[in-house]
C-alpha positions in Angstrom: -60.2 136.5 231.9 -59.9 140.2 231.6 -59.9 141.0 227.9 -58.7 144.6 227.7 -58.0 147.5 229.9 -59.8 150.6 228.5 -58.6 153.5 230.7 -55.7 154.4 228.3 -58.0 154.7 225.3 -60.8 156.7 227.0 -59.4 160.2 226.3 -58.8 159.3 222.6 -62.3 158.0 222.4 -63.8 161.2 223.7 -61.8 163.5 221.5 -62.6 161.4 218.5 -66.3 161.7 219.3 -66.0 165.5 219.5 -66.6 165.5 223.2 -64.6 167.4 225.8 -61.9 165.3 227.3 -62.0 164.7 231.1 -59.0 164.6 233.4 -57.7 161.4 235.0 -59.7 162.0 238.2 -63.0 161.8 236.4 -62.2 158.9 234.1 -63.1 155.4 235.1 -59.9 153.9 236.6 -58.8 151.1 234.3 -62.4 149.9 233.4 -62.4 146.5 231.9 -64.7 143.8 230.7 -64.4 140.3 232.1 -65.6 137.3 230.2 -66.9 134.3 232.1 -68.7 132.7 229.2 -68.3 132.8 225.5 -72.0 133.6 225.3 -71.1 137.2 226.4 -69.7 137.9 223.0 -73.2 137.8 221.5 -74.2 140.6 223.8 -71.1 142.7 224.3 -67.8 143.0 222.4 -65.2 142.6 225.1 -63.0 145.3 223.6 -65.8 147.8 223.6 -64.9 151.3 224.7 -66.4 152.8 227.8 -66.8 156.6 227.7 -68.1 159.4 230.0 -71.1 161.3 228.7 -71.8 163.4 231.7 -70.0 164.3 234.9 -70.1 166.8 237.8 -73.2 165.1 239.3 -73.8 164.3 243.0 -75.4 160.8 242.8 -76.8 159.8 239.4 -79.6 157.2 239.2 -82.6 156.0 237.3 -81.6 156.5 233.7 -84.2 156.2 230.9 -83.9 156.9 227.2 -86.7 159.0 225.6 -86.7 157.9 222.0 -88.3 160.7 219.9 -86.5 160.6 216.6 -84.0 163.4 216.1 -85.0 164.8 219.5 -84.2 161.7 221.6 -82.4 162.1 224.8 -81.4 160.5 228.1 -83.0 161.4 231.4 -81.6 160.5 234.8 -82.0 161.6 238.4 -79.3 163.4 240.3 -80.9 162.7 243.7 -79.4 164.8 246.4 -79.8 168.2 244.5 -83.3 167.1 243.7 -83.2 167.3 240.0 -83.7 165.3 236.8 -81.0 165.9 234.2 -81.3 165.6 230.4 -78.4 164.6 228.1 -78.0 164.2 224.3 -75.1 164.3 221.9 -76.8 167.2 220.2 -77.5 169.4 223.3 -75.2 168.1 226.0 -76.1 168.1 229.6 -78.9 170.4 231.1 -81.5 170.4 233.9 -84.8 168.9 232.9 -86.7 169.4 236.1 -85.9 171.0 239.5 -87.2 170.4 242.1 -88.0 166.9 240.9 -89.1 165.4 244.2 -89.5 167.2 247.5 -91.2 170.6 247.0 -91.2 172.1 250.5 -88.8 174.6 252.1 -87.1 172.3 254.6 -85.7 169.0 253.2 -83.7 168.1 256.3 -85.9 165.0 257.0 -84.8 163.5 253.7 -81.4 161.9 253.0 -82.3 161.9 249.3 -85.0 164.4 248.4 -85.1 163.9 244.6 -86.5 161.3 242.3 -84.8 157.9 241.7 -86.0 155.4 239.1 -87.6 156.7 235.9 -89.5 154.9 233.2 -91.5 156.1 230.2 -95.2 155.3 230.9 -96.6 156.4 227.6 -95.7 158.8 224.8 -96.3 161.9 226.9 -95.7 160.7 230.4 -92.7 159.8 232.6 -93.2 157.8 235.7 -90.9 158.5 238.6 -90.1 156.8 241.9 -90.2 159.9 244.0 -88.2 159.9 247.2 -89.0 163.4 248.3 -92.8 163.1 247.8 -92.8 159.4 249.0 -94.9 158.4 246.0 -95.0 157.4 242.4 -95.3 160.5 240.3 -96.4 161.0 236.7 -94.5 163.8 234.9 -95.7 165.3 231.6 -92.7 165.3 229.2 -93.7 168.5 227.6 -95.1 170.7 230.4 -93.2 169.0 233.3 -96.4 169.0 235.3 -96.4 166.4 238.1 -99.4 164.3 239.1 -99.3 161.8 242.0 -99.8 158.2 240.9 -100.0 156.5 244.3 -98.7 157.5 247.7 -100.2 155.2 250.3 -100.4 151.5 251.2 -103.4 150.7 253.5 -103.5 154.4 254.6 -99.8 154.7 255.4 -97.2 156.6 253.4 -94.6 154.7 251.5 -91.0 154.9 252.7 -89.3 156.3 249.5 -90.2 154.6 246.3 -86.9 153.6 244.6 -87.3 152.0 241.2 -90.2 151.1 238.9 -91.0 149.1 235.8 -94.2 149.1 233.7 -95.5 146.1 231.7 -97.0 146.4 228.2 -100.3 146.1 229.8 -99.6 149.2 232.0 -99.3 147.2 235.2 -96.7 149.0 237.5 -94.1 147.2 239.7 -92.0 149.2 242.2 -89.8 148.9 245.2 -90.0 150.9 248.4 -86.9 150.9 250.7 -86.3 153.8 253.1 -83.2 155.2 251.5 -84.7 158.6 250.8 -85.3 159.3 254.5 -82.7 160.8 256.8 -81.9 158.0 259.3 -83.2 155.4 256.8 -84.9 152.8 259.0 -84.6 155.0 262.1 -86.5 158.0 260.4 -89.4 159.3 262.5 -91.3 159.7 259.2 -91.3 156.0 258.5 -94.8 154.7 258.8 -94.4 151.1 257.4 -92.6 148.5 259.4 -91.2 146.9 256.2 -89.7 147.7 252.9 -92.0 146.5 250.1 -92.1 145.3 246.5 -95.5 146.2 245.0 -97.7 145.8 242.1 -100.1 148.6 241.0 -102.5 147.0 238.5 -103.9 148.8 235.5 -107.2 148.5 237.4 -105.8 150.7 240.1 -105.5 148.0 242.7 -102.3 147.9 244.8 -100.9 144.6 246.0 -97.9 143.7 248.1 -95.6 141.2 246.4 -92.9 140.9 249.1 -92.2 142.4 252.5 -89.2 140.3 253.5 -86.3 142.1 251.7 -84.5 144.6 253.9 -83.6 147.0 251.0 -85.5 146.1 247.7 -84.0 148.3 245.0 -83.8 147.6 241.3 -86.6 146.0 239.5 -87.3 144.5 236.0 -89.7 142.3 234.1 -88.6 139.4 231.8 -90.1 139.1 228.3 -93.8 138.1 228.7 -94.1 139.9 232.0 -94.6 136.6 234.0 -91.3 136.8 235.8 -90.1 139.7 238.0 -86.5 140.3 239.1 -85.7 142.5 242.2 -82.4 143.4 243.7 -81.8 143.6 247.4 -79.1 146.1 248.4 -78.5 144.5 251.7 -74.8 143.6 252.6 -76.1 140.8 254.8 -78.2 139.3 252.0 -77.0 140.8 248.6 -79.2 138.9 246.2 -81.3 139.3 243.1 -84.6 137.6 243.7 -86.8 136.2 240.9 -90.7 135.9 241.2 -92.9 133.9 239.0 -96.2 135.6 238.5 -99.6 134.5 237.3 -101.7 136.5 234.8 -103.0 138.8 237.5 -99.5 139.5 239.0 -99.9 137.1 242.0 -96.7 135.4 243.0 -96.7 131.7 242.3 -93.1 131.0 243.3 -89.9 132.9 244.1 -86.2 132.0 244.4 -82.8 133.6 244.6 -81.6 134.4 241.1 -78.0 135.2 242.1 -76.1 135.7 245.4 -73.3 138.3 245.4 -72.1 137.6 248.9 -68.7 136.4 247.6 -68.2 139.7 245.7 -69.2 141.7 248.8 -66.7 139.8 250.8 -64.0 140.7 248.4 -64.6 144.4 249.2 -66.0 145.3 245.8 -67.8 148.6 245.8 -71.6 148.8 245.5 -74.3 146.3 246.0 -77.2 144.8 243.9 -78.9 147.9 242.6 -80.6 149.0 239.4 -81.1 146.6 236.4 -82.5 146.3 232.9 -83.5 143.2 230.9 -82.8 142.9 227.2 -85.2 141.6 224.5 -84.0 138.0 225.0 -84.2 138.0 228.8 -80.5 138.6 229.5 -80.0 140.8 232.6 -77.7 143.8 232.9 -77.5 144.6 236.6 -75.4 146.9 238.7 -73.8 145.2 241.7 -70.6 145.0 243.7 -67.8 146.0 241.4 -69.7 147.1 238.3 -72.3 145.8 235.9 -73.1 142.1 235.9 -74.4 140.4 232.8 -76.5 137.4 233.4 -78.3 134.9 231.1 -82.0 134.4 231.6 -81.1 131.4 233.7 -78.8 133.4 236.0 -75.5 132.3 234.5 -73.0 135.0 235.0 -71.7 135.7 231.5 -69.4 138.6 232.1 -68.9 142.0 234.0 -68.2 145.6 233.2 -65.7 146.3 236.0 -65.9 149.8 237.5 -63.8 151.4 240.3 -66.8 153.0 242.0 -70.4 152.0 242.7 -72.8 151.9 239.8 -76.4 152.5 240.5 -78.4 151.7 237.4 -78.4 151.1 233.7 -80.6 151.9 230.6 -80.6 150.9 227.0 -80.9 153.7 224.4 -79.0 155.7 221.8 -79.6 155.9 218.1 -79.8 152.1 217.6 -81.2 151.2 221.1 -78.1 149.3 221.8 -76.1 151.8 223.8 -76.0 150.9 227.5 -75.9 154.0 229.8 -74.5 153.5 233.3 -75.1 155.8 236.2 -71.9 155.7 238.1 -71.9 158.2 241.0 -70.8 161.6 239.9 -70.8 160.6 236.2 -72.8 158.7 233.5 -71.0 156.3 231.2 -71.8 154.6 227.9 -70.8 151.5 226.2 -72.1 150.0 222.9 -73.6 146.5 223.2 -74.8 143.9 220.6 -78.4 143.7 222.0 -81.3 146.0 222.7 -83.4 146.6 225.8 -86.8 145.2 226.5 -89.2 148.1 226.2 -92.6 146.6 226.9 -92.5 143.2 228.6 
């Protein structure tokens, strides 16, 4: 059942927090939280307020919280204008890096020239899925200097790396659909015949995990880093797929974690996209109609319903329990009762 409509309280929430109120057109239209299982209440209070923290964006993606004490902040990609944005309650919204991805003069070959997924690699380094450079890119958090991490698979350029996750052992997993290229699969720049899910080991060896998904997108590791979850933003096969890995990252088994075909058929906006996994293995995943909250065994516990497509989520904030949601031209936040998994 739908517990509470939140649209009417949004402006009050923003004013109480000392933020600038937004007009009705920029507020989520009647956002709500749906409870499918009482287990949801241990993760999210169903009367939690959803508020806007940033707006005026083009297409927001790839949020990551940079926890540095009093100077902590949120970073996220605004892909079409080729920039990474920074937000905090203290400093508000500002540009962190531009250009973030493509650095040439003519970006016409790119549908999305910026970066997409972002993750903190170590204390001083951000790791970006870089559409415009068709690579994974290390970015120094202080100097903003960019260094390529990897750009080729068997001598061929990646399509446009989309999202990325790093294990506690510094193994990197990432997805590579062609969304960044103008024409997508029909782009003349496309060198690979497939869209891949990859593992870049801490030893520098690159391996292909899966080449069967049409549009692999969001990616996350469960606690222990022996299970990998990948979303497929394919309206013909809108699933989240789970892979069981051995100690070297080799796939031992795989299966569909959840199929969103019914929600797609209902006309809900968006598809399986970015995701994050909490410290107990619960999944917060953007999909058709909002943010899906799954148990570790794929039971749908509840949903944060949104009127427009959401692309990704990240845990952060002062307590680590704030869920940030990139939602098209805006970024939203809602307080949860859990914390994100930082180093699986």
